[in-house]
N, C-alpha and C positions, 0 to 999 in steps of 0.2 A: 924167174921165180919156179919151184920146186914144188908149190903147194897143191895141193888136189882140192878140184872143185869140184861139187856136187850140182848137176844139173838136175831140177828136181821138175816133172812132167806132169802135173794133175791131168786126167781124163776122164771125158763123160760123155758117151758116144761122138767121138770124132774122130773114128775108125777112117775115115775118108780124108783127116785131113795128119793123124795120126804118123803116118811113115814119114811125111815128110819131115815133122818135127823133129822125130827120132833122128831123122839123117841129120839133119841140119846140127844138132848135136854132136854126134859122133864125127864130123868133118870140120871141126875143130884144131886151127892149127895149134894151138896150146895145147901140151902132148899130157895134160895131166888130169883127166875130165872122168865121172862119174857121175852116168846116167841112171836115173830113179824115175821109170814108171809109175804113177801114183795111179790105178781102174778103180773109177771110184762108183763102181755098180753097174757098167756098162751094160747096155743088153744086144750090144751090134756087134761087130766083127774086132774086135778091139782088142779083146786076145789074143786072136789069132795074127793080128797084124805086130804085135809086141814079139810075139814065140820067134817072128822069122829072126831076132835080131839075138838069138840064145843068151849067152852069157856076156855080150855085150855090153846088155843092161841088165839093171835092177827091176825086176816085174815083182808090183805088190797089189792085190785086189782087195776089196772094202766094199762093204755094203754103204749105197750110195749115203753119204753124209754130207754134202756140197763140196763146193770148193776150196774154202777155207778148210776146212777138216780133212782134205787131199793134200793141200799144200803140207800140211802140220803135219801129217804122218810122213810126206817124204823128206822133210827137213829131221823126222825124229829117229830114219833108217839112214840119215847122212853119214858119212865118216869124212866128208873135205873139209875142210877148214872155210873154203868159202861154198856159199851158195848162191846159185842164178836161178831165177823160175824161169821155167818155159811152157804157156799153157799150150795146148794141143793142136791150137790153130794157128799158131804165129811160128817163125823160124828165126833162127839167127842164121848170119852172113859168116863166113867161115873165121875170121880175124875176130870176131867178137871176145872173145877170151882175150884171146894174145893181147888188143891192145886194154882193155880192162885193165888186165892184172899187171902191164907195165905201168899202165899210171898207177896203181897201188904201189909198184918197186920204187917209180919217182917219187910219191908223198906218205913217207915214211907214217906219219901222222894221220892218215886217213882210214878208217873203218871201214868204208865200199866206194866205188867208183860209180859212174854212170854215164850214157852213152844218147844218142837221139835214135828219132825212128821215122821211119816210111811205110804209108799204107800199103797195101795191095791187097787187090779183089778174091774173091771165093778159088780163083783159078790161078792164084799167084803173080795175077798183074801186075806191075805197077803201077799205082796209082802217083796222083801230081804233089799231096798233102806231105808234105815233110815235118814232122815236129824235133825240134832240139832247142832247149833253155841252158846256161852253163852260168847260173850266177854263182858270184863268190859264193865259198862254202857259209860265210858267216848269214846271206843272205836267203841261203835254200827254204830254212822253215817258215819267217813270214812269207815267200814267194806261195810256196807248197799250202798254205793254209788258204790263200787267195782261191784256189781250186789247183784239182791234181793236173800236174802236165806231165807224168810220166804211165808209161805202160809198164804192166809185171815184170820183163824183162829190163827194164832199164837199167836199174843195178844189181852189180857184184858187191856182196858183203861176206864181211868174217859172220862165221857161224854163231859165235860168239853172240853179237849183236841179237838175231833170232833168240835165242835160249835167255838174254836176258830183258827185251822188250817183250817177251811172253806172245804167244803163238797169236796167229791170225783169227780174229775173233768170229767165230761160228754164227753167231746171231746177224749179221749181216747179208744180204745175198745181192749187194754190189759195195763199191768202193771201200773193198774189204783192204783192197791193196794201196789205198791213199790212207789210211786209219795207221797202215803199217807204215810207209812211208815218213807220216807227221810225230808217229815214236821216234824212228829212227833220226830223221833231222835235228829231231831238238838235242838228243843226247851223243853225238858223233859226227866227225868231220864228212863230209862226202863228196867226192873231187869228181868234176864234168870233165865230159871231152865232148867236141864239135864232132866226132865220127857219126854215121849214121848206118849204124848196123844190128838195126831188125827188121823184122817181115813184120807188122802190125797186120792182120787180116781182117778187114770188112767184112764179117755173116750176118747174113741178114736173120732178124729174129732173134741176136744174142740180146744179152741184158743189157749191156752199154747202148741200145738202139732202145729201150723205153724210160721215156722219161719219167715217167710217174714212177718206176722204180728207181730210178737215179737218186731223183728226187729227196724220197724218202730216206733213203740209204747217206745222202750228205748229211742230209739234217743231223739222222743219229749220229752221224763221225763227229761232225759239228758240235754236238752236243757233250760230247766225249773231252772234247778238247778246249772248245772257249766257254761252257757253262748252254745253258738254257737259249733258245731262241728272244734275243731282245725284245720288250715292247714296252712304248711311251717315251719318254725324255731320261736321260741320264745314264742311260747303256754303256759298256762299255766298246770303245770304238771300234778297237779289234775285231771283236766278236762282231759288231752292226755290220762292218766291211764282208766279213767271212761270210753273213748268213745272205745277204746282199748279191753276192759275185755266185753263190750257189744259184740264188735264184734267177739271175741272169742268162748264169748258163743253162737252168735248162728251160727259158724262156726259146732261147739258141735254138736247142733237141725240140722243143715243140714245135718253130716254127719252118725244122725241116721236118717235120710229120704234116704240115698245114695245120695244125691245130691253132688257129688265130685267137680264139677265147682264152685258152691257157695259159699263151705266148702274153696277151695282156694281163691273167692274172700276175703271174710271175714276174714280167716288168713291174709293176706297181707296186709287188712285195720288195723289190729291189731299191725303186726309189724313196719307197716308204723306211728302208732301213738304213739309205748310206745314200743320199742325196746327189752327192759328188761324182758319182759311178753316170750320172745324167749330164756330167759336165765334159766328159773322156771322149778321145778320140776314136780310143780303140772298142768302145762300146757301140759306135753307130758303125763302125767298122765292122764288126761282128755282125749287128742288125741288115748292116748293108748285103751281105753275103747273102742273105735269104734262104731261100731253101736250098743252096749248094750242101749236099749229102757229105756227110766222113769221108776223109779221103781227098775228096775234090775240093773243101775249104781252100779261097785265097785264090783258086786257079784263075787267069786271067780271060784264059779261052772259055770258060764257064760260067762268068757271070753273066748274070741280065739284072743290071742296075736300073734300068726304069721300072720293070717290073719289081724289083726288092724294096726300091726307092718309094715306091705309090703304098707298098705295104707298112713300110716303115713310118711313113709321113699318118697313114692312115691310122698306124697304134700309137703314136705321139697325140694325135689329134683327140683320140678318144681319153687317153689317159691325163692329158695337161686339161682339160677340159673341167677334173673336177677341183671346184677351189678346197675341198679339204688333204688335197695333196699339196703339201708346201714347196714343192717343184714347181705347182703350176703358176706359181709368181712368178717364177724365171724362165716364162715360158720361153722369151725372146732370144735368151743364151742359150736353150737349149735346142731351138731349131738353129741358132746360126752354127752349135758346134755340128747339128746331122748334115748341115748343107758343106760344110766347113772338108770333112769326113768322105761326103761323097764327092766333092770337088778332089780331091788329093785321089780316088779310086777311080774318077773319068780320067784323070791326069794321066796316072798308072797305065791305063789299057791305051792311051793314046788319044782319046776322045776330047780335045782341047775345047771344041765349043762348049761342048757340056760343062766341062770343067771352068769355064769361065760363068756360066749360067749358074751353078750354083754359089762361087765366088759373089756373083752379084743379091744372092739372095742373103749372103753371110754378112754383107754390108747394108744391106736394109733392115735385118732383125737388131743388129750391132753396129754401128757407125764403126766404133772403135776398133773391133778387130782389125778392119784393115788397116790400120800404123802399125801390126806387132808383126815383126820381121818375118815371121813363118810364113802370113798371109802374102806381103808382100812375094815373099822370092816365089812361092806358088803361083802369084799374079804374072809375076815377070815370063814364069816356064809355061802358063798356057794360054802367053799374049804371043811369044814369042814362038812359040811349039817345041816338042821334044826332039824332034829331029834338028833343028837349028838350037837350040841349046848344048845338044852334044857335039855338031859342028864350030860355034863358039869357042867349047873350052880345049876341043885340039888345038883349034886356031893361035888361043892365049900360049897355051902348053909349049907348041912348037915356039911361037913369039918368043916366052921368058926362056926356054932352053936355048934358043940361038943367040941371047943376047948376053 
């Protein structure tokens, strides 16, 4: 494709990262790139950093107005047919634009394409956590409503999408990108690819590390897209689930900070709004990851399952002790699901004895769960051991191949 892509880099006092961001944009193997840096009133050396690149970039300085306003300024100044966002503390892999633009050429019905990302630390060292979901385009909007799983760099979209959807909401101080993605996904076809082409930097003290700020803005975004937070019976199921997942996600963020009081408050609100969350294995996988920080979530080497499970069951004990909470009537099923999630996690890290202990607890709480195929498969693996399961698979595979 010969279409120009405008890469918009909003910046506020990120001089220490800005150079890497600009270089990653200019190093794209896709040849038709316009780089626009919007300096949102920085008081550090950002102007000096940008000046090193001369005419290779467009530099715009404005009085401090916030991240959304800086992005809006960059989009208005763009001449490209496509827009890519790049926060000043993040980086693009060299093949980012080439891969996404090739995808758009292969899918002429699509208005945008997106890819996965991995976390890096403040020094651009790789962290274990990688994120990538590529649902069918017709399912994307419903999944995004349950929670944002993109970063600002994820999609490259036609500029007209921004023009028709309207500007970033400058009243939001977080989640402004989620608001935009929800607008996009309801109107246009967006295609995902499995490639991991973004480095998303974990910066101490960033907006996304403040659970209270994140929750407040999540609630504002949901109010815009599904209406006010539900209260009482007869609420819209889609809205109830979306709000519940926002509270659950915030509970996980508070868990990372060690603020168990607010974990309890958010977890209770999630259970009130959408009780089925308390019967999902995924809920207890997340809670079992405990205090693992961003960039390390799910990393087996960093799991502290004994400590994390003790915290999780203390939270559940407190939560399900309240007879006013409808979920308390299904205490046994919830505990069984939590133990099953822990059994899976212990098995995945090679601790079969602990996996078996949790499976015993599952059958004690809800005996009928022991008859389910998924339970029985895990039980067999936990008894035989992961190494022996692999050995048997190899032997069976060789036997089938020779017959």
